[in-house]
Residue, then its C-alpha position, 0 to 999 in steps of 0.5 A: m500500500t502507498d499514499k502516493r497516487y498516480t493519476f491515469l489522466d487529468l485533463k486540467t493538468v494536461n491543458s495547464p501548460f497551454a492555459k494562457k494561449i488557450d484563453e487568448a484563442l478563445l477570446r480571439v474567437t469571441a471577438s471575431g464574430r465568426y462562430i461557424g467556419g471562418p479563419e480559425v477553421e481554415s488556418f487549422e485545416a491548412e496547418l494539419a494538412d501541412l503537418c501530415g503532408a496531405k493536400y487537403c484537410v476538412g474540419v468536422a465535428n468529431g472522429l466518428d463523423a470523419l470516418r462516416l464522411i469518408l465512406r459516404a463520399y466514396i459511396e456518392s462517387g460510385a467507388m462503393k455502394p451499400g452492401d460492399e465490404i470494408i475490412v476492419p481490425a477486429n479489436t478496434y474501438i467501435a467507432s471504426v465499425l459504426a462508420v462502416s455499418d452506418n453507411g450500409l456497408t458491411p464490416v469484415f473483421a480481421e484478426p490483429d497481430p498479437k505482437t503489435m495489436n494492429l491489423d495483421t497485414s499478412r493475412l489480408d487475403e483471407y478476408l477478400t471477397p468480390k464485395t471488398r472495396g476497402v481496408m480501414t487501417v487503425h493506428l491503434y494505441g498510437r502505433t502506425c499500421f501501414d506497410d508494403a503488404l497493405q499497400a500491395f494488397a490495396n493496389k492489387y485489388n483496387l481497394k481504398i485505404i482509409e486510415d483511422n488516425a484517431q490515436a496516432i497523430g504525428a506517428t510515422t512509418a518505420d523508416g520515418t519518411r511518411i506520416t500518418g494522415s497521408l498514408g492511405d487514400a484518406a484519413a480520419f482524426s479525432f481530437y476528443p479531449t483525451k487524445n494526444i492532441g485534444a480539443l475542449g470538446d468533440a472535434g475531428a478532421v479528414t485529410t486526403s490528397d484527393p481533391e474530389l474526395a475533399s470536396a465531397v466530404r466538405a459538402i456532405a458535412n455542410y448539409g450537402s451544399d457546395r454553395r449557399y442554398h444549393n444542396i448537391y447531396i442529402g447531407l449532414n451537419s458536421r462542422l468543426d467549431p471555430i472555438q475548437a479549431a482555435v484551441l487545437r491551433v494552440k496545441l498542434p505545434h506541440v505534437d512532437e513534444e507530446s510524442s517525445s514525452r510519451r516515448r520517454i515514459a514508454a522507454v522507462y516502462d519497457s526497461k524497468i518492468t520485469n514481472p513475467t506475469v505481464v506482457k509488455p507491448m512491442f517497444t520501438d524507439n523510432n517515431s512510428m509509435v506515439w504511445h497514445q496508450y501503453v498497453l500491457r496484457t495480463e491473465q488476471r486483469d481484475k486482480f492486477r488492476q485491484y493491486m495497482s489501485d491498492n498501490g495508488v496507480m490508476t489504470d484503464v482498459l481500452y477495450p474490454t469488449a471486441p466490437f463484434d461482441q457488443p450487444c448492437y452487433a452480436d446478433k449480426y456478426n460472429p467472426e472467428c477472431p480468437v486473437a481479438r477476443e484474447i486481447a480484449r480479455t487481457v489488455v490494461c493501460l498504464p498512465i502515460s500522459r503529461c500527468t506522469s513523469e519519468s520518475d513516476a513511471g519508474k516507481i509504477a514499474d517497481i510496483i508492477n514488479h512486486y505484483n504476484p497474482g498468486e497472493q490473495 
């Protein structure tokens, strides 16, 4: 037992280094008189596109809408139609799947690689059917999921690659030459407050180098209109709020700083945790991992989490249930995905945000090393 408390995440602490500039940004928006669209949104879009190496960025209301809008735009263009199939990782957050089914498309659940917990690109041929039209690659927990096998598969069968980049802003390919958000045909971002770069509420974006896709996404997100009172699609209302855009503009230049901090904490965990009853995530010291989460696996998760809590360490579980096992999908899909189910049963996340110092990480590792699941 310990009196020291190690917080998993506290958003006030996370945002405190930016507090003065965020206040200034908020006042700038309120003084501008532009509360929908305008220069804050346009500037943020340009800055995010530049960061990712994409030609276009469209700010939208949230990460789920970003995915929904990409797929909807492909349907409107004729690249996809309801009933077509999209390969998705079987262990992703449910938003990835909701975007597929919401568009009348069919998710095909693909097993992850147990080492990376990302989509196993060596097995993609197993999930191919005549109805396959795309692959949604999810950079889960901040680890880039993109390689030559994925690109070759998409090229061979003329498939779209949609990046779910909700958790990996700033991550790169293993060789460091390309960055998430410009790897596939289009990418979806979430700036939910808990993300590495988070807004003060919901916010999202789509990046792409396809001008037709960008134009369609922008129109569909704005009631389907390409100009005022001229609606070319049966659209939605999913626009990025200029207040959130202004806040994100404060934080966006600090992506590398945020990633570096998380990499240092992950390196401490990797070097200090030696308990054989937990499985550490595959460690990389390059920029292909931005450590949105540091995810262990352990057989007796509830016991482990209780032990950690008793010793002052808050943990979390992302995600305890595979999406196809959620009540909304359980009667529709029952894929053979033992790896995804095993991951869901055993994962547990350690603190890794600005709330955690490298010293804290070393002490948390020591607490883990004293864990004995055989003790009551």
